[in-house]
N, C-alpha and C positions, 0 to 999 in steps of 0.2 A: 587313062593316066599312065605315064611311062614309069619305068623303074627308077629313073633319075629323080622324078618328082616325088615318088614315095620315099626315096632315101633322104631327100631334102626335108620332107615333112617330119620324118622320124628324128633327124638331127635337131630340127627346131623344137620338137617335143622334148627331147632330152635337155636342150638348153633351158627351156622353160621350167623343167623339173629342177634343174640345178639352181636356177634363180629362185625358185620357190623355197628350196632348202635354205638358201642364204637368207631370205627374208624371215624364215622361221627362226633361224639362229639369232638374227638381229632383234626379233620380237622377244625372244627369251632373255636376251641381254637387257633390254629395257624393262622387262617385268622384274628381273632381279634387282635392278636399281630402285624401282618403285617400291619393291618389298623392303629393301634396306631402309628407305626413307620412312615408310610406314611404321617399321619397327622402331625407328628413332622417335617417331611421333608418339607411339603408344607407351614408350618407356618413360615419358614425362609424367610424374606422379600428379594425381589430382584427387581431391576428396570425393567421397561417395555422393555428396550432395551437389557437386559441381555439374555444370551442363555437359553435354556430350562432347566428344573430341572434336567434332566439326566446328564447335564454337571456341574451344580453348586449347587445342593441341598444337603440335608443330605443323606449320603449313605443309600441305600435301597437294597432289595434282588435282584438286577439285575444291580447294578452299580459297580461291581468289588469288593464288600465286601461280604464275604460268610456268610451263615446263622449263623454259629457258632460264629461270632463276635457279632451278634445282640442278639440272644437268644440261649444261651448255652443249651445243653441237660439237664444239671443238674437243670435248672430252672423248669423242669417238676416235679421234686421231690417236690418242694414247692407247686405246684398246686394240686398234687394228694395225698399228705400226710399231709395236714393241716398246712404247713409252712406259708401260707398266714396269719395265725392268731397267729403267735408267735413261730412257730417251730413245729417239729413233736411230741415232748413230751408235748406240751402245748394243753390243752383241749380247744375246741371251746367255747367261751363265749355265754351266753344266747342271744337270738335275741333281747331281750328288752334292753340289755345293749349296744350292738354294731351291727350295720347293716352290712350286707355282704359287703366285700370289703372296709370297712372303716379303715382309719389309725388312727383315734382318737375316743374317746368316752368320752362324758361328760367333755371335756376340757383336758383329759389326753392324753399324747403322746403314740404312739404305742411302745410296749416294744423294738422292733427292733431299732426304732429311739433313744429311750432312751439309749439303750446299745451302739449304734454308737457314740452318743454324749459324753457318759461317757468314752469311750475307743477310742479316735480319732487316737492313734498311733498304734493300733493293726490291722495289715492288714487283719488277718483272720476275725475278727469281722466286719470290714468294707466291705470285699468282700461278706460275707454271708448276711449282712444287705442290701447292694445294690442289690444283687440278689433277695432278698425277696421283697424289694420295687419295683424293676423293674417288677417282676412277677405280683405283685398286680396291678400295673399301666397298664399292658398289658393283663390282664385277659379278658375273653369273656364278662362278664357282668360288667366290671369296669366302674365306672362313676366318673368323676372328681368332680362332685358337692358334692360327699360324703366326699371329703377331705377338712378339715377345713383350714382356713388361718394359724393357728398356726402349724399344722402338715406340711403344704406345706412349710412354712418358715423353719421348723426344717429339712425337707428333703433337702432343698436348703443348709442350713448351714452344714448339714452332708456331702453333696457332696463337698462343698467348702473346708471343713476341709480335705477331701482326697487330694485335690490339694495342700494344704499347708503342710501336714505332710508326704505325699508320692509322692514327685515330680518325683521320678525315677522309681516307680512301674507302668510300662506301662499297664499291664493287668488291674490293679485296676483303673488307670486313664481312661482307655477306658470304663470300666463299669460305672464310675461316669459320663463321658460325655454322654453316652447313656441315663442314668437315667435323667440327667438334661435336655437333649433335649426333652424327652417325657414329663417331668413335665412342661416345659415352652411352649410346643406346645399345651397344653390343653387350650381350650377357657376360657378366664377370669383369667387364673392363673397368668399372668404377672401383672394384675391390683390388685390382692390380695396381692402380695408381696411388701414389702417396697422398696423404691428406694435405700436405703442404702445397703440392702442385695444384690440387683441386681448389684449395683456398686462394692461391694466387690467380688461378683462372677466374674464380668468382669475382675477385677484386677488379680484375681487368675488364670483365664483361660489364660490371656496374659502372666503371669509369667511362667506358665507351657509350653506354646507354645515357649516362648523365650528359656527356658531351653532345650526343645526338639530339637529345631533347632541348638542350640549351641552344643549339644551332637552329632547331625547328622553331623555337620561340621567336627567333629573330627573322628567319626566312620562311617559316611555315613548313608543313609536311608535304606540300605540293598537292593538296586536295582542296576541292572547292568547298566553301562554307555556306553556299546557297542552300544546301539541304540540311544545314545545322538545326539545332533545336531552337524553337521559339514557342510562343504561347499558343500558336495554332497548328503546330506540326503534329500529325498523328504518329503513333508508334509504327504502324505499317509503312508509312511514307519514310519515316526516319531510318528504318532498317534497309529499305531498298534504294535510298538516295546515295549518291556519290560512290556506288560500288565500282564503277569503271575507273573513276579518278583515283580511288584508293588502291585498286589493283595496279595502276600504272605509277604509283608513287614509290620511288626507290627508298625513300626514308622510312615509309611505313613497312615496306618489306623487310628492311634491315631491323627495324624495331620489333617486328613480329618474331624474327628469328632470335633476336637478343633475349626476348622474354621467354621463348621456348628453351633457350640455353640456360637461362636462370632457373627455370623449372627443373632442369636436370642437375644443376650444380648445387642448389640449396639443400636438397636432402643429403648429398654427399658431405656437406660441411656442417651438418646439424650439431655435431659435438663441439666444433670450434665456435659456432654461432652462440652457444650457451655461455661462453666466456665473455662477460661484459667488458672486461678490460681490453680485450683484443678486437671485439666485433661491434662495439657500440657505435663507433664512428662510421663503420661500413653500413650498418643497418640504418642509421639515421640518414646517411646519404641516399641509400636505396629508397627509403620511404619518402623523404622530403623532395629529393631531386628527380626521382623517377616516377614512383607510383602516384604521389599526390599531384604532381604537375600534369601527369596524363589524365587524371580524373578531372582536373579543372581546365584542361585545354579544350577550347571550343571546336577545333578541327577534329579532335578525336571523339567528340561527343556523339557523332553518328556511327562510330565503328564499334558496335556492340561486341562482336567476337574478340576484338583486341582488348576492350575493357574487361571482359570476362577473364581473359588470360592474365591480364595485369593484376586483377584482384585475387586470382587464384594463387598468386605467389605468396599472399599472406597466409594461406592455409599451410604452406610448407615451412613457415618460420616456427622455431621452438617458442611457444608462448610462455616464456618465463615472465615473472612479474616485472622485471626491468624492461623486457621487450614490449610488454603491453603498455608500460608507461611511456616508452618512446613512441609507440603508435598513437597514443592519445595526444602527446605533446606536439607531435609533428603535424597535426591537423588532418590526419588520415580519416578519423571517424567523421569529422565534419565534412570532408570531401565525399565520403561514401554516402552520408545522409543527404547531401545536396544532390548527388547524382541519382540516388534512388527517388528523391522527390521529383526531379525533372522527368524521369522516365515514367513514374507512376502518374504524374499529372497529365501526361500526354497519351495515356492508354485508356481505353474504354473501361467503365466501371465493372462490366461483366467479363472482361478479358482474363484469360488464365495468367498466372504469375509467370513473368518472363524469366529466362535463365539468369539474366543479369541481376534481377531482384533477389533471386535465391542465393546467388553467389555473394552479394552484398550482405545479406542476412547472416550467412555462415561466417563471413569475415568479422562482422561486428560482434557476433557472439564469441568468437575466438579472442577478440581484444579484451572483453570483460570477463571471460571465463574464470571463475574461482578467484577473482581479485576483488576483495571487499573494498579496498581503498579506492580503486577506480570507479566501482559502482556507486559508491557514496558520493564521489566527486561529480559523477555524471548527473545524479538526481539532485545534487545540492544547487549548483548554479550553471554548470557547463552546458547541459543539454536540456534544460527545463522547457525550452520552446520547441524542441524537436520531438514529434510524436513517435517516430519510428525508434529512435535511440532510447527514449524513455520507456517504451513498452519492452524493448529487448532487455534493458537493464533491470527493470522490475521483475521480468520473468527469470532472469539470471539469478537475482537475489533469492527468489523463492525456490528455485531449483537447487541452490547451494545448501539450503537447509535440509532438503531431501537427501542430498549426498553426504552431508556431514552434520550430524545433530549438534545443536548448540551454536549454529551460525547466527541466528537471530539474537541470542544473548551477547555474542561477541560484537555484533553490529551496534547493539544498544550501549554496551559498556565502552567500547573503544572508539566508536564513530558517531554516536548520537544520532542513529538513523531515524528515530521518531521525529525529532525536530526538523531534520532536513526533508523528510517526506511530507511533513505538514506544510513546509514552505512550498514544496512542489504542488501540493493540494491547493493552496491559496492562489498560486499563479494560474493553475489550470481551471480552478473554479471561476475566476474572472473571465478567462477566455471563453469558457463554455456559456456563461450567462450572457456575455456580449454577443456571441454567435446566435444564441436563442433569441435575443432581442432583435437582432437583424432579421432573423427568419420571421418573427412575428410582424415586423414592419413590412417585410416583403410580401407577406401573406395578405396584408391589407390592400395592396395594389402595387403591381410591378409595371414599369414602363419599359418595354423591350428595347425601344430606341435609345434609352439612357443606360443600357447595360444592366438593367435590374435583374434579368434572369441569370446572367453570369455571376453577379454579386450574391444572389440567393443560393446558387449552386456552391459557391465558395464558402458561404456561411454554413450551409448544411454539412459540407465536408469538415470544416473546422469544429462544428458542434459535435459531430460523430467522433472525431479523433479525440477531442478533449473528454468526451464522456467515456471513451474507452480507457484513457489514461486514468481518469478519476476512479473508474471501477477497479482497475488494477491497483491503484494506491489504497483504496479501501480494503481490498483483499489482503494486501501486504500488511497493512497496519493491524487488521484483525488477526492475521496469523502471528505477527510479532507479539501482540497482546496475549494471545493464548499460550505462547511459549515462555513468557516471562514468569518468574516466581511471583506469588501473590503479593508479597511485601514490596517487591520492586515495581510491580504493576501499580499498586496504590501510590507509591512514591512518584511514579511518572504522572499519575493523575494530579498530584499536587504540583509537579513541575510545570505541567501544561494546563493548569486550571482555567486559563482564559481561552482555551481552544475548544470550541463546542464540538467540532468534528471528532476530536480525540475522545472527549467525554462520551459522545454517542457510541463510538466504536468500543470503548472500554466497557460501558454498561451493557452493550449488546453481547460482548464476549462473555462477561460474567454471567449474564442471563442464560446464554446458550450452553454453558458448561456447569453441570451440577457439581463436579469435583472442585472446580475453581470457586464456586459460590460457597461450598462448605469450608474450604480452606480460608476464605476471607472471613467467614463468620466465626470460625473457631479461634482465630488469632486476632480478633478485633482490637484487643488492647495493645498488642505489640506492633501491629502494622497500621494503627490508626485508621481502620477501615471506615469508621463512622464519619470522621472528618472529611475523608476523600469523597465518599459517596454523597454526603450532604452538600459539599461544595459543587459537585457535578449537578445535582438537582437544582441548586440555586442558579447556576449558570443557564440551565435549560429553561427554568421558569422566567428568567430575565429576558429571554428571547421573545417572550410573549407580552412583555410589559411595553406600554406605549412609547416611552422615550427610546428604547433600544430595539424596537420591533423590526426596523428596517434590516438590520444585520441578520436577525433571526429569520426574516422572510427570505433573504438570499440563501441562507443555509438550507431552508426547507425546499426551495426550488432546486438547489443543487442535488440534494438527495432524491428529489423526485426524478431527476434525469437518470439516476442509477437504475431505477425500477427494480429494486431488490426487496424481496419479502423479508429478508433478515435485517434490512436497514430501512425502516419506514421513513417517509419524508417528514412527517410531523414529529415534534419533540415530545408529545405526551406519552407515547409508548416507552420512551427511554426514562421518563419520570416514573412510570410504573415499574420498570426494571430496578431503579434505585430503591423504590419503596419495598419491592420484594426482598432486596438485600437486607434492608432494615428489619423486616419481619423475620428473616432467617436469623439475623443476629439476636433478636429478642427471643426467638424460640430456643436458640442455643443457650443463651444466658439463663432462661427460665429452667432449662433442664439441668444446668450445672449450678444453680443457686443454692449452695449448701452452707455457705458461711454467713449468710445474712440472718439477722435476728428476726423474730416473729413480729416485732413491733414496727416493722417497715422503716427502720432507721436508715438514714442516708448513707450510701456507700459511694465513695469517689470512683470506684471501678465499675459501678452498675451501668449496664448498657442503656437503660431508659434515661438515666441522668446525663450520660454523655451525649445522647441524641438531643435531649432538650437544650443542653448547653451549646451544642454545635449548631443549633438553629433549625432543627427538623420541625419543631412545632410552628415556627414562623412560616415555613413553607406550606405546611398543612393548612394553617389558618388562612393564608393568602389564596390557596386553591379553593377552600370552602366558601369564603366570602371576601373576594378581592376589594369590594367597595369599602367595607369596614376596615380592611387592612391598609387602605390608603393607596392602592394601586389600581391601574386600569389595564386589563388584559385585552388583547386584540381578538381573542377567540375564547369561547367558553370551554372549560375542561370537559372531555367526553365522560359519559356515564361510567365506563370501566375505571377511569382514573379516580372519579369520586368514590367509587366503591372501595378502591384500594386505599385511598386516604382514610376512609372511615375505618377500615380494618386496622390500619396502622395506629390510629388514635385509640381505638378500643384496646389494642394490645398494650400500648403505652400506659393507659389509665389502669388496666387490670394489673399490670406488673408494678406500678408505682403510684401510691396515693398522693405522694408529694407532687408529682407532675400533674395529677388531676386537679389538686387544689391550686397549683401554680397557674394552670390554664384558666381556672375560674377567676383568678385574681387579675390576670393580664389580658384575657380575651373574653371579657364578659359580654361584649357586643356581638361576638361571633356566635350566632344562635345555633348553628349545627354543632359547633364544638361544645357549647354549654349543654346541649341535649345529650351528647355522648358522655359528657362528664356526669350528668344526672343518672344516666343508665348505669354507669360504672359504680357510682356511690350507692345506688339502690341495691346492687349485688354485694358490694364490699363497703360497708359504712365506716371503715377505719376505727373499729372498736378498740384497738390497741393503742391509739394515738389521740388522746383527748384534745391536745392543742390543735392538731390538724382538723379534728371534728369541729372545733369552735370556728376555725378559719373557713371551713367549708360552709357552715351554717351562715356565717356572716355574708359570704359571697352569694349563696343561694337566696338569702332574703333580699339582698340588693337586686339580684337578677329578677326575682319574682315581682318586685315593685316596678321594674322597668318593662316587663313583658307587656306586649300589646294585648288589649282585651280580646281581640279577634284570634290571637294565637293560643287557642285553648290547649293544643297538643303540647306545646312547650311548657305551659303553666302546669299541666298535669304531671309532666315529668319532673318539674322542679318540686312540686309538692310531694311527689312520691319519694324523691331523694331525701327531702327534709324529714318525712315520716320515718324512713329507714334509719336515719341518723338519730332521731329522738328515741326510737324504740330500742336502739342498741345501747343507750347509756342514760341512766337516771340523772347522773351528774350533769350531762349535757342539757337536759330539760331544765333542771334547776338553774344552770348558768344562763340559759336563754331567757327564762322568765324573770330572772333578776336583772339582766342587762337590757332587756327589751320590754320594759314595763309599759302599761297602757298609757302612762302619762307622757311617754316619749313619742307616741304616734303622731304623725302629721295629719293634716286636714284630709288628705286623700289616701291615707294608708289604711289597708284592711287589717282585720284581726284573724285572717285565715291561718297564718302561721302559728299564732298563739293557740288557736283552737286545736291544731294538729299536735302541738307540743303538750297541751293538757290531756288530750285523748291518749297520747302515748303512755301516760302514767297508768291508766287503768287497763291497758292492753297487756301489761306484763303478767304472766301467769302466776308468778310468785316472787317474793322478795327473800333474799338470803338473810341469814343472821347478821352478816356483815353490813347489810344495807338497813337494818332496823334503826340505828341511830339517826338515819336521814328522815324518818317519818315526821317528826315534829317540824322540821324545817319546811318540808314539802307542804304540810297542812297550813303552816303560817303563810307561805307564798300564795297558795290557792285561795285562802280566806281573804287576803288583802286584794287579790285580783277580782274576787266576787264583789267586794265593796267598791272597787274602782269601776266595775261594770254598771252598778246601779246609781253611781253618782250622776246627778243632773237629770235623772229620770222622773223625780217626784216634783212636789210643789216648791221645794227649795232649790230649784235648778239654778236660779240666778245667784244664790249664795254659796254654791258648791265650789270647792277648790278648782275643779275642772273648768268651770265657767270663768274663773278669774284669770285664766291664761296658762295654767300648769298642764294642760292637755285638752284634747277634744272630747266632746260628749259623744258616746257611742250611740249609734242608731238602735232603736228598740230591738230589731231582729238580730243585730250583731250581739247586743248585750244578752239576749235570751240564749243564743247559741253558745256563747262563751260561758255563761253561768251554768247552763246545762252540762257542759263538758267538765267544769270545775266540780260541780256537785257529784257527778259520777265518779270522778277521780278521788274526791274526799271520802265518799262512801266506800270505795275500794280500799283506801288506806285505813279507814276505821275497822274494816273487817279483818285486815291482816295485822292489826296492832298486836305485837307480842306481849305488851304490858298495859292492857286497858285499865283505866280509861285515860291514859296519858295523852293520846292523840285527840280524844274528845275535849279534854280540858284546854289544849292549845287552840283548838278550833273555836271553842266558846269565847275564850279571851280575845282572839283576833276579830271575831264577828262583833264583839261588844266594843271594839275599838280600844281595848286595853292591851298595850304591848307587854308581852311576857319576857322572860329571861332568855328564851331561845333566840338564836342568831340565824339569820338567813344563810342558807348553805352557799358556800363558795368553794367550788372544787379546786383542789390543789393542782 
């Protein structure tokens, strides 16, 4: 190889090295521009819960927007031919007058800015000026600190003027959006700009977005709707469809940049947005004409990143109460709910939650956050049919109580939350039961060709969602009940006395809280706890009665869907809770019973009397013997319920003899109740109340005559009670023997009660001096009874007064038993006679049939 060839090769190597260096410089230049755009994208604020920047940030070189949209090739002309300093024919100024990359010098505007501001309606001037400004902002050694506040404001005003004068020039609008995004993304630039200018920029961007969407509604965004959402579109197909057509759509590119620009401008104008008078119209336009229309647009339905970016704008709004109200009234929440329903319905059940779903959830939470009025309106009638919104609102209400105590009381006092939530329960209960019925029908047999499988799947989803809402409603009502004062809780039980679900939850809450139960019992007079609890038990018992059992069966099936141990499906446990409250009240009343007299006089404030007047005894009698009570129960009470009823009746009878006698008078056919009354009288025979003793004896005698011969247990209890009564009072025995003489016995009446009464006389260990005047009367009564026993037993049976119709003739065994008892008692009285032989003389006269001067005893 000759020296000439070597020299040529060396020159060629040097030329290649120079070319390589030029390419390196060009590469650095493009890297700088990309870095500027990436910095603008990252500066757009987004909540921590929002999806990554790839789904919601400013479009960058890998997010579906081609390089030509961001930096056109023509911009290199300005970089290489001096356009950065005023155009290719403008000589570069001296370094002392203007530093490199500066837009202003000594307070003077850059000629490009000056020309743009002077000719705002000339699209050519505006396009060339924006390209120049954009090129300088994205140059390799560009530094935002060299741009003064005046030039920065002028650049902002120039770009805003483009929005105002060229609302239909989409290429120019796209360039203006890119320039503003880069300007506002620079550190400190937003602080240098006046808030009025930023506010004007926000208004202009919103106006352009409204116009763009309005035009798209007429002409479309230029993307195919073949890949749009339908009933059979999968989520994966939905995300991958139309990507090429969306990338090639100028309208979607411009819309993407407008949303990014809004994400930068909204935080800057936060203080002005809080002023309702100035910003309400703008926010309403942004929500109704931009966000809501995008959510409902079928072309945009397949653009998940765009939808995420659109919804993220809501996170940047100041959620003042009036802003939240505008969000609700604009149909935003409804649009979000429908959008989430469409996406969730097309995703597999086991698929992870999509970024769009998370973004929607955060947005809905922000609309209802700490706003009691909107939450109540949502559960009242606005969104009762939307599972997602209902669940979010119910969770929001519960979380507000955690953040601020007393929220539940405010909701009850100012908004009537209990009634509204109960209406939501009724609606959701019907949906859940209908879905369960469809599932049961589908389980009997599904015809795949008729779409039975699809219907079954939909019913299962509806049932699951309704059950979740019902569970949340039950939790909320239980929490509200526990937070209400006892008096207010009982008042609400009266207000909603026809709502079985509320009665169940209220009784369960009282049962679960020992403190609440004590407060209810202590102030039972002031808060009318007895009336409220008894009414609740009456309603629960009616749900088992045949005429109204259908409604009760629906309630039991609904609670069975909840599968909660604290809220049983059957109504019997709640009846037990009510009886426990009654027992607690009785225990408290017994412990504080200091003002009552020992003779068991009636007291209008006595808890047993109030319970009896309120209808508690009627409930207990119906549970013990529904047939005798005249009702038909669809299911028998469980054994624990019967035990609790027995304990309640025993407590009532022990604390009040009046109630015991009252029950004997009015429930004589209810054998379990009569047996409990007998046990109570056997322990406490009402010795201090002679009138009540007489009433008790009258009812016990009547019950003894009605008792079945085979029911020996009840007969023994009746006789035991009568014996205790007779042994407690001599006057009672004399009263009984006088008013129930043998002449008044019917043909089938026994003398067992008379025998027990006579035997009670001789069982007394002693008679006091005060009782001594009673001896002659007792002897006279016993002597006449002995004569009545032997009447008709001899040869003159046909001529005896008994045979003539004044009474029946006793059987020989009956007469023997009664005479033996009378003889023992007379002998006992003779032995204790303090002034003998006065008792003996009375006895002899009566046995001889000669009436003496003594008068039969009649107790006062």
